[in-house]
Each structure stands twice: as C-alpha cells, then as structure tokens.
N, C-alpha and C positions, 0 to 999 in steps of 0.2 A: 591527415586528419580523417576521422571516421566519416564517410560520406552519408548524407541524409537520405532517407527514403521519403519522398514527397507523397502527399495525398493528392488525389484528384480533386480539383475544385468542385465544391458541392454547394447547393443552396441550403443554407442553415448548417447547423452542427449535428454530427452524428451523436448517438447516445454515448459512444465511446469517447468522443471528443469532449462532450459535456462533462462526463465523469472525470476525465483527466483535468479539465480546466477547474473543476470544483475542488480538486485536491492538489493543485500545484503547490509544491513545497511540502509534500508529505501528507499522509492521511490514510485514512482507512481504505483498504483495498477490497475490490469486488471478488467474488468467488463463483466458481462453476458448480451448479447443483450436480450432485453425484460425484463431485471432486471437492471435498471439504477444504476450504482455504484456511490458512492458519495465521493470518496476519503477520506477514513476513517481518523479520527483524529489520530495523532501519539500516543496519550495516549491509544487508543484502542488496538494498536498493533495487528490488525486483520489479520488472514490468508486469502488471496484471491488467484486469479490466480497467483500472483507474488510469494507468500510465500510457497504455497504447504503444504504438510503434514509433521508434525514434530514429535510429541511425543504422546504416547498413555498411558492412565491409565485405566486399566480394573477395573471398579468398578460397583457395583450395579448388579441387576439381569436383564435378558432380559425380554421383554414384555410378556404378558400372552395372552392366547386365540388364537382362529383361525386367527384373524386379524394379530397377531404377526407372526404366522407361514406363513401366506400368503405373507406379505411384505418381509419377509426373503427369502421365496421361489422365489419371483419375482426377487429380487436383485441378487440371486445366480444362476438363471436359466442358463443352458448351461455352467456352470463353473464346473471344476473338483476340485476346491479348496474347503476346508471346510468352514463352516459358520463363518468366521472370518473377521475382517476388511481388505479390500483389500489393497495391497501394494500401497504406494503413487505413484509409477511409472505407475500404471494402470490408474490413474486419470488424463489423458492427455486431454487438451482442444483441440477442433477442430477448423475449420476455421470460425465458426459462433459464438462461445461463449467462454468465459473464462471457466476454469475448475470448475466443481461443486464439492465442498468438501463434504465428507460424512463420516459416521461412520458405523460400522457393528452391532450396537445394534439392537435388535429386536424391532418391533413396538407393540403398544398396541392392545388389543382385539377390534374387530369391533362389533358394536351393532347389525348389521345384514349383510347379504350378502350371497355369494355363497361358504362359507367355504373356503376350501383350493383349490378351482378351480384355475387353472393357466390361463393366457390369451390364447385366441385361437391362433393357430399357422398355418401358411401357410405350405404347404408341403415342407419339407427340412429345415425348420427354426431351428429345434432342433439339426441340425448337426453343427451349427455355434454358436460361443459365441455371447453374446450381444455386440453391438457396445459400444464404450466408453461412448458416450453421454447418452444413455439410462441406462447403468450400473451406471454411476455417478448420474443420476437423481433419480433412484430408491434407491440408497444408501443414498441420501439426505433425501428422504421421510422416509426411514427406520430410519435414525438417529434422525430426529425430532419427528416422531411419536412414537419412542421408548424411548423418554425422557419425562421429566416433562412438556415440552412445548406442549405436546399433549392436555393438558387441555385447551389450547387457542382456540381450534377448536370445534365448536358446531356440532350438529347432521346434520345440513344442509351442513356444510363443509365436514363432513365425508361422506355424500352421494355422493358428487362430487368426492371425492377421490376414493370411491368404483367404481364409473362410470369409472374413468380412469383405475382402476385396471382390470376391465372386458374387456377392449379393447384387440384386438389381438396384437401380438407383432409388426406387421407392423403398426397398428394404433397408438400404443404407440410411436414407432419410429418417425412417422410423426408428432405427436402432440409435442413431445419434440423439434424436429427440428424447428417447427413453433414457439413454445414458446420462443426459444432462439433468434428469430428475432423480429424486431419491430412490434408491433401489428397494422400494417396497412393493407389496402386491397391489396391482392396479386393476380396477374394473374395466373390462373391455368397452363397456357402454359409455364410460366416462371420457374416453379418448376422443379428441377432436382436433385433427390436423388436416384441414381441407386442402392445404397445398400438397399433401401427399396423396390423398384420395378420400372420397366420401365413405367408401367401404374399406376399412383397414384389415379386414379378415385375411385376404391373400398375403399381405405383407407380414402379418402376425404368424401365419402358418409357415411362411418362408423362413422366418427367424427361428421358429420352433424346430423345423426340420434340420436347420443348420446347427442346432445345439446352442444357439445364442439366447434363447428365451425359454422359460419354463411356464407352462400353463397349469391352471388348477386341475384340469382334466387329467394331467399326468399324475398328480398326487392322489386323485380320487381313486385310482386303481390300487393304491397301496393299502394293504389291510390295516396297518396301524392307524391310518387316517380315519377309518370307519369307527374305531374305538374312541378316538379323541374328539371327533367333531359330531355335532348333531346334524340331522337331515337338512335343516335350513342353512346351516353353515357350509355343508358340503355343496349345496346348490349354489351358494354365493361363490365358493371357492372355484367351482367349475367354470364360472364366468370371469375369472380373474387370471392374471399372469404377472410375472416379473422377470427381469433379466437374470440369467444364471449368475450366482454369486461366486462361482469357483474362480480361483486365481488365474486360470488359463483364459478367462474371458474378460469380465469388466475390470478386474484388478490389474490386468496387464495394461489396459488403456489408461487406467488411473496413474500407473507408474509412468507410462509414456507421456501423458499430458503433464505430469509433474516435472519431467525432464524438460519439456518444451517451455514451461512457464518459469523455470528457475535455473536455466543455464548450468546444468549439472557438472560436477567434477568427478562423477563416479567412474566414467570411462578413463579418466586420467589417473586413477588410483595407482600409486606406486607401492602400496603396502602388500607385500607378497602373502602375508598371513590372512588377508581378508579380501577376497575377490570383489571387483566392482559391483557385480550383481547382488552379492550379499549386503554390501554397504547400502545400495539403493533400496533393497527390501526393508532393511532396518530403518532407514530414513523415512520411507513412506509409512511404515507402521507407526513411527513416532509422530508424524504429522497428523495422522488420523486420530491418534490418542489425544493430541492437543486439541484438535477440532471437537472431538467428543466431549472433552472436559469443558471447553468454552461453551458448548451448547448447554450442558448441564448447569453451568454457572449462570448463564443467561436466563434459563428457566427457573432458577432459584432452587433446584433440587440438589441441595448441598451434600446430602448423604451420598447420592450417586456420584457427584463430583469428587467427593473424598475417596470413594472406592476406586475411581479411575486414576486418581493421583497415586494412590498406594500401589496399584498394579503397575503403573508406568515407572514408579520409583524402583520397584523390584527389577524391572528390565534394565533400568539405568545402572543399578549396582552390578549386574552381570557384565554390562559393557565397560564399566569402570575398571574391571579386572582384566580386560583384554589388552592387546598390544596396539589398539587403534589410537589411544590417547597420545602416544609418542609421535605417531604419524600426523595426527591433527595439529599438534603443537608446531610442526614445521610448516603448516599451511598458513598463508596470509589470512587475516581475519575475515576478509570478504569472501573467501572460499570455505573457511571453517564453518560458516553458518549453514552450509549444506550437509552437515553431518547429523546423525541421529543424536549424538551426545549434546549437540547444541540445542536441538529441539527439546530433549528431555530436561535440559537446564531451564528452559522456559517453562516447561510443565512444573518443575519443582518450585519455581517462584510463584506460579499460579496456585500451586498447592499451599503456599504460605497464605495467600488470600483466603483460601478455603478454611484453613486451620484458624485463622483469625476470626472469620465469620462464625465459626463454631466455638469460639472462645478457648481454643486450644493453644494458648499463647506460649507455653513452654515448648511444645512441639514446633511451633512456628519459629521460635528463636533458634532451636537446634538446626532447623533446616536452613535458616539464613546464615548461621555460622558455617555450616557445611558448604554453602554456595560461595562464601567469601574466602574459603580456604584455597580455592583454585582461581586462576585468572585466564584460563584457556578459553572457556566458553562464555559468551555474552559479557565481555569485560566492560562494555560501555554501560551496562546496567548496574555496575557496582555502587554508584552513587545512590541509586534508589534502594539497593539492599542495605547499605549502611544507615540510611535514613530510617528505614522501616525497623531495623534491628534496634537502633537507639530509642525509638519511640516505644517499642514493645518492652524493652528493658526498663525504661524510666517510668512510663505511665501504667503499664499493665502488670508488670512483675515487681515494680517498686525496687528495682536493683540499680540504684542511682550510681553507685561507684562503677559498676560494669558499663552502664550507659555512658558515663564520662570517658572511660577507656575506649569505648566503641567510637565516640565522637572524635577523639584524638587520632585513632587509627584511620578513620574515614577521611579526615582532613589531610592526612599524610599520603593518602592513596593517589597515585598519579593518574588513575583512571577516573577520578571524580572531577566533574567539570561544572562550570557555570552555576546554574540554578541549584543543583544538588549540593555543591560546595557551600553556597550561601545559606541553604536550609540547615546544613550541619552546624555552621558557625553560629547562626541565630539561635538554634536550639541550645548550643553550649552557653551562649550569653544569657539565655533565659534561666538556665540552671545556676549560672554564676550569680545572677541578680536575685535569685530566690532566697529569702531569709532561712528557709528550712534546709538549704543545701550549703550552708557556710563551711561545713567541715570538709567539703570537697573542693574548695576554692583553690587549694594548692595544686590540684590536678589539672586545673584549667589555666595555668600560667603558660605563657609563651606559645599560645596557639597561633597558627598562621592566620593573620588578619584578613577578613573578607568583608569589606564594607562597601556600601553603595550610598550615594547621596540622593536625597529625594528631589523630585522636580515639582514644578508648580501644579496646583490643583484648581479646577474651576467647578462650579456647581450650577447646573441648569435644571429646570423643571419640565417634566413631561406628563401629559394627560394619559392615565392608564386606561386600557380597554376593559370595560366591565366584564367580570367573570373570567378574566385571563390572568389574574394576579398581577405581578410586575414584569411579566415577560413580553407583553405587547402593549403598544401605545397608540393613541389616536392623534392625528395631526391634520390640520386643514391643508388641502392641496392647493396652495396659492399659486404654484407654477402653472396649474392647469388653466387659470383665467387671470393673467397678469394685470389686466385693466379693470378688474372687478371694482365696482363702485362701493363706497362705504355703506355698510348695512345690508348689502346684497348677500344672499347665501352662497356658499361654496361647498364643494364636496369634501368629505372627511375620509381619510384613508387610515387603514391599520398598518402600523409600521413597527420596526424593531428599534431597540434603544440606539443602535448605531445610526439609523436614519434620522432619529430625533436630533442626534448630535450633528449630523451633516447639515441639517436645517439651521442649527444654531451657528455653525461656522459660515454658512452662506450669508446669514445676516451680518456676520463680522467682516464681510467683503471678500471672502475666498470663493471665487466663481467656479473653481474646479475642486472636486473631491471624490475620493474612492474609498470604499470600505473593502479592503482586501487583506487586512492582517499581513501575514508574512509573504503572501503571493506577490505583492507589488515589488518588494526588494529582491525576492528570489528570481522574479522574472527579469528585472534589470541586471542582476548578477549573471543569469543565463545568457542574456543578450550580449553583455560586454565580455564574457569569457567563453563564448560558444566554442571557438576553435581549441581552447585549452581543455575544456571539459571533454570534448570528443577527440582528444589527441591520440593518435595511433602509436603503436610500438610499445605499449605498456603490457606486460604479460598478464593474460587471463582476465582482463577487465572487460573485454568484448568477446563473448562466446556465442552470441546469437544475433543474427542480422536484424532482429526486430527489437533490440534493446532500446529503451528510452533514455538510458544513462549508463555510464560505466559502473561495474559492480562495486568499485571501491569508493563511490561518491560519498557515502555516509560513514566513512571510516577515516582514521588519521592517515591512512595510506594515500588518500586522494591528494593531500598537500605534499606529502613526502615524495610521491611519484612525479609531481609537477612543480616542485619548489621554484626552480629557476624561471620558467615562463610565467608563473603566477606573480612572483615578485617583480619581474620585469613589467608585467601589465599593470600592476598596482602603482608602480613608480611612474609609468607613462600616464595613467589617468590623473595623477595628482596635479599635473601642470597642463593637461590637455585643454585646448580652447573648446568652447561650447560647440562650435561648428564641427570639430573633430568628433566629439561625443555624439552629436547628431548623426554623423556619417557612420560611425561604428554601429549604432543602433539600427540605422536604416539598412545597412548592408545585410545584417543577419535577418532583420524583419522581412526584407524583400526576397531574400534567397531561401529562407526556411519557414516562411509563414505557414505552410501547409504540412509542417513536420511536428509531430507530437514529441515533446521532450519533457522529462520529469519536472525540471525546475520551472519551466515556462508555461504561464497561463496566457495564451494568446488573446483571450477575451477580457483580461483585466483592464486593458486600455481600450477605449472606444476606437482609437485609430493610432497610426504611427505618430501623427502630429501631436496627439495628447501625450504619448510617451516622451516625445522630444521636449514638449513644453515642461513636463515635470523635471526632466534632466537639466533643463536650463536653470530651474530654480535650485536644484540640489547642488550642482556644480561638481567638478572633477575631484576636488579634494575630499569632499564628504563621501562621494561614491567610492573612491579608492579605499577609504577607511572601512566602510561597511562591507565592501567586497573582500577585503583582506580578512576580516573577522569570519565571514561565511566560508571562505576558501579553506581556512585553517581548521574549522570545527563545525562543519555543516550539520552534522547529526544533532548536536546539542544546541546549536544557535538558530536553527530554522524555526523554532517555536519561540513565542514571547515577544515578537515584534509588534509595534502598535497597530491598533485596529484601523485607524484612519490616516490618510495623507490628504491634506487640503492645501491648495495653493491659489495664488492670484496670478493669472497668466499675463497680466500687464505689468504689475510691480515686481513680479518674480519672488514675492515673499511666500513662505510655506510654513506649515506647522504639522507636526506628527502628534497624534492624540490617541491615548489608550482610553477606551470608553468603559465605564463601569456602571451597571445598573444599581438599583436601590440596595441590593444585598451582596453585590460582588466585591471581591478584594483582589488586590494585585498578587499574582503568583511570583515565586522567586525568580523565574526566568524573565518575567516582565520587568521586575525591579532591576535586574542586571542590564537588560537591553535599554531601558530608559536612561540609566546612568551612562552607559556607553555612548548612546546617541547624543546625550547632552555634552559629553566630552569631545565628541566629533564636531560640535558646533551647531547641532540642530536645535530648533525651537520645539521643545517637547513639553507636553502637559498631560495630566490625567483629567478627563472630563467625566464628572459624576452626574448621573441623571437621577434626580429624586422624583418619586411618584406623587402626583397630586390627583384630586378627584376628577372623574370623567366629565363633570359639569364645567370645569374651567376651560376657557376657549383659546388661550394663547400659550405659545411657547415662550417661556421667560427665563432670564438668567440672573 
C-alpha cells in the first residue's frame, strides 16, 4: 500500500488544510499567481492547493552528482530535519500564491557550475529557516529535476536554473515572490517584503545583473521608447521593472511547476515522432490559452474570449492532423488528460459557451457535433455535450427532428452517466408530451427508460434577513442561553438555509446534525476503503510522492484496476458488526489523521466518536451500498448527495435531507441520488424553506 506522509501536529489548521477540507469530494482548485491554473479535469484527480499532500511511495534512487547534492542542500538549508520529504503541513500557501507541492527526491547532476556552493547569504540569514514559499519552490525544483522529467530540459534551460541557484538567499526570495505574481510591470516603490529586507534595491540589482529581471531604465535607453512614451511616462517606467518574459527564464519555471503539479507523462512519451519536450511545450501553451480564455469569460469580455477560442481552435486543427492522436488513444484516460489535445478539447467546449452567449447557435451546434465525433478526449463530458446539443437544436434552432435524433444517440452513448442520462430522458419525454411535437412521437419509441421515484417533501418557514433577498435568514440563538425565561430577549444570528433546516431537525429530536453535502459520505468511503484507494502496484497511478489520491480516482479505471478488493470489501461491510465498523474507522483515523487525502475531510466530524456514532446509525448494509456506488463511478456520483445528515445518538435513527431555498429546484444528480438512497433503505426527504417576513419571531413547520 502507498505509505502516507504525515503532517506534524500543529495548533489549528493550516490554510492548505482548510482549503482541502473545504473541498473534500471535489471542487474548485487553487492556482499559483504567475502560473495560471486551468481547473483540472476531474479525471486527472490532481493535487493542487486544495488537495495538499497525501501519500508517499519511496522508490528509486536519488539523483547523482554535484547538482543533486546542490539542489538537496538548497532545499534543506537552515533546517534541522534530515534530507527527507517535508511534512505536508510545512507546505503552506502564502498570501500571494497557492501552495507549491514538491518531493524530497534529489536532483540530477549538473553539467557544470559551482559544485556544492550554496547561495550567498546576508549576515544573520543562516540563523533563520527558509520561508515557506522559497522552501516549497526549491522542493518543487528538486522533485522535478530529481525525476525522469529532467530530460525535458536542455542545456540552455539548465544554465538558467544554475543562474537561479547562484543567487543569494535574498535574491531567491525576491525572485520567487515576483514569480508568484502576474508578470506585469511593477513599481519599485510599491514592493513591500519586510522578511526579505527593508531596502530591496540590492536584490533587484542582483536579479537585473543575472538577467532575470528587466528594469524600466533598461528600456529608457532604447530610442524607440523616446518616440512612443511621454516624459512623465518615461519617468514612471524608469522606476518600474518586471521579470524577463523570455522562455529561458520565467517560462521554464512555469513548465517545471506544471510538471510538479500534474505528475506529467511527458518524459514517458513513447511517440518517436514527437519528443517529450515538444509535447510539454504544446501542453503548457494549451493550458495558458485555457486560462486566458477563462479570465476573459469571467470578466465578461466575450469578444476577446471569442478571439482566444478561434486562435486555440486553429492550433487544435494543426494537432489533429499529427500522429499524436494515435499515441494518445493508447494511453489510459487518466494520463491522456495531460495532453494538449485534451486541453484544447476543453477549450472548444468553453468556446460553445462563448458562441451561445453571443447567440451564434449554429456555430455552437457545429462545434458540439465535432466534439461528439470523437471519444478520445474528455469522454466523461459527453453527457453534457449531448444535453447542450439537444437544447440548442430544439429551443434555439427549432430543429425538433434533429433534436430527437440527438437525444436517442445520447441515451445510447455508454459514456453518458447518471444525472446527464436522466436529463436527456426527461427532455425526450417533454418533447413526447408536447402537443406541437406529435409528428415525432414515432421517433421516441423504445427509448432506454430512466425513471426515478420522488421522495417525501417537507415545508418549513424561515425569517429572511432584511436586504439580503432569500439567501440569508435570521434565527434566535436559543442554544446560547438554554435556560432563558419566557419573554426574556435572546440574541439573533444570521444563518444559511441549511442552518435553518438543522434547527428544524433539532426540534424533531435529532441531537446530531452535519451540513456536509457529499463530504460526509466521501469521508466515510475514504476511511473504509483507505488501503484500497492507496493500493500499490497499479501502473502510473502514483507518479509523485505528494499525491493526495491515485491519478485514476475519478475514472472508470479506478474500479477496473481494483475490482476484486473493492467487491470483497463491499461484501465484508454488508454483514460487519457495528464494533467492526468502528474499528475500521478508528484504525484509519488514528493512523492517518494528519494526512491530507482528496476524499477525506478530517474536520467534517467533530471527533472520531461522532463519526462512529453516525456509522452506528447507518449500519454496514447501507454503507456497503453507497460505497459500491461511489467506487464504481466516483466522478459522476460525488455530486448530488444530500445537504444534511441528522441522527439521534440514543435511538440510532437518522435522516438524510436535501435542503432547498425559496427558489431552488432539485438537480438531476440530486434526483438520482435521492432515489438510490431510498432504495438502499435510507430515510430521505427534501426540506423546502419558504421565506417569511423579518418581523416573524419563530421557526415554524
């Protein structure tokens, strides 16, 4: 089994841990400034600032030569710890960047340089440990350059890395700080890094002389600048600087950090027509195009986003005609997502959103058809593509017959799962039941049936917070003063719709309750299947000692690779006594409590005892059923689980509740999960919270 990397016990949670806990079970991922993040595909299951460090497998030998010792020495300077991978709790992100993951493997030998020379130190620097951001940065360099990915960097790249290595500690600190920011022109007077020095001029000059930084004064000597800029602008430029944008500098590190963050397959490339370095460069270029497009979409500059999409699409057409596609097809899907073609496929679907926003529906339909003609890249997104294509054909282009044909093909597509399949079926039924679509009824015969049964619904009332619409509510904090006399005032708190619902269930006799959505059951799944999730011996699923999960976690390959142990564990859980379930949970909790893993939110339960209390209520039969569903299709089933789990720790009764505010509706995934949970024997219901005026004083049902 993949051995865990434990964190050192700390008082409170690090920012990294809090981010991970907030997003257990999937979610949005943090990004490093200066290294645009691209919201990795779920299939990739990549550790970022959100997921942290998870498990470590010590394999292979450390790098050789003086370069190896030099990078190791740099990353460990001023530490008392041995030359081993740093605990995950030390890899905390700062205010300017997401956390940089890294490993403790030594780096390769350098072709030339200054041997084991350490960076120059200012007086007193050796008395203090390296700051987290430089320590993390050096660990990333060490991890990548100590792996097979080192072959992706040529001698010119190595020269630049040696230049960085020769900097003083203060120079390295400043460079990393600037690298984590956007590579724009910065005013020298606006920089404020007191931990580096009150006067940053010496460090700025050091970077300039090393060729790593460009100042405005350098440009002011260029005659062209005198013609383009006014005197005040030249004066301002002279007091500014930025990192050199050339590929031999910042871009090399961006590629290097991308390798560290995404466990690359580029050095394993077996395609003789396309060397690994070329694949890496295309991949990095594609990820930056995607990030640029997402930024434009977020800002609402749709014309700019459209141009980025068109440019990226032209590049994809060039790649489509290369020999890489055949090579990619042979890769497992969890490695295929590290190819430029995969990223360009994501860009193309984002382009569909742009085209729709600009009401270019015919172009959007053509792009969706083109996406659906292939199944090599982003196959798990096909359900979304079929849904969008059928909507555009039916509602926007009024091509009902084509829409019906699209729905039939989508329902026959093996890559369409759960919520997307239900959405397609319900759209087909709406067309079938529409009086204006009777002439197409014959095309809707013999469709694969996808029905879900409704569950019970309850309605409660909540007092809205004035001026906040229906998003926030007011509630009396009765738990603050339990013995409050009648007529005495009590405090009023602002709360969410889920907290209003928890108060309702507390009145119903459920003394325990958690608003955790999918995190509750994903955590229980992670605790009960820990050893299977981190099972060793599966090719290419662990390529970095700081992974928080195997690379195949969110793909069909996860179950295929572990079918026998998963089925054995599911069968074992069905008849397992409560004491055995408690023991399984306790073993993982006690042995791995300080390990960050993608599926587990260690803070979702207040204690081990609370987790065991819930397990006592749920029982082995129910847990085996829900874990079986998650193990077989985690990517599509991690979303849509009920918001609340409430239980009575004495009677062992429990209830699962999906909470809906005044204007909310159930999603298709939520409908599917509620039906599945009901079939597994759970007491499930939908709790609707209706809004009443702020003057009302009680929660009512």
